[in-house]
matplotlib code that plots the C-alpha trace (Angstrom):
import matplotlib.pyplot as plt

x = [-0.6, -2.7, -5.8, -8.2, -10.6, -10.6, -13.7, -13.5, -16.8, -17.2, -16.3, -15.5, -12.0, -10.5, -12.2, -11.3, -7.6, -7.4, -8.9, -6.4, -3.4, -4.5, -4.8, -1.5, 0.4, -1.3, -2.2, -5.1, -6.5, -9.7, -10.6, -14.3, -15.5, -19.0, -21.1, -24.6, -24.9, -25.7, -23.2, -20.4, -18.4, -18.9, -17.6, -14.6, -13.8, -14.0, -11.7, -9.1, -9.4, -8.8, -5.8, -4.0]
y = [-3.3, -0.4, -2.5, -3.2, -5.6, -7.6, -9.3, -12.5, -13.2, -16.8, -19.6, -22.3, -23.8, -20.5, -18.1, -20.2, -20.5, -16.8, -16.1, -18.5, -17.0, -13.4, -14.5, -16.4, -13.4, -11.0, -8.6, -7.2, -7.4, -9.1, -11.4, -11.7, -14.7, -14.5, -16.8, -17.2, -20.6, -20.5, -22.2, -22.6, -19.4, -20.1, -23.7, -22.7, -19.9, -22.2, -24.7, -21.9, -20.6, -24.0, -24.6, -21.5]
z = [-8.2, -9.5, -10.6, -7.7, -9.6, -12.8, -14.0, -16.2, -18.1, -18.8, -16.3, -18.9, -19.3, -20.7, -18.3, -15.3, -16.5, -17.0, -13.6, -12.0, -13.8, -12.8, -9.2, -9.2, -10.8, -8.3, -11.1, -9.0, -5.5, -6.6, -9.6, -10.3, -12.3, -13.8, -16.0, -17.4, -15.7, -11.9, -9.6, -12.1, -11.1, -7.4, -7.8, -9.9, -7.4, -4.5, -6.3, -7.0, -3.5, -1.9, -4.2, -3.1]

ax = plt.figure().add_subplot(projection="3d")
ax.plot(x, y, z, "-o")
ax.set_aspect("equal")
plt.show()
């Protein structure tokens, strides 16, 4: 794994799914999810972390 961080911009259905697949396939050490709406990325990230 050569990539340390991947940032996904947009925490909607597509962005959250991309972030989840990137994490599941272990394509980087860290997947960062950002969105213009406060709280959305944190909630989606927590959901993904708890499902692992």
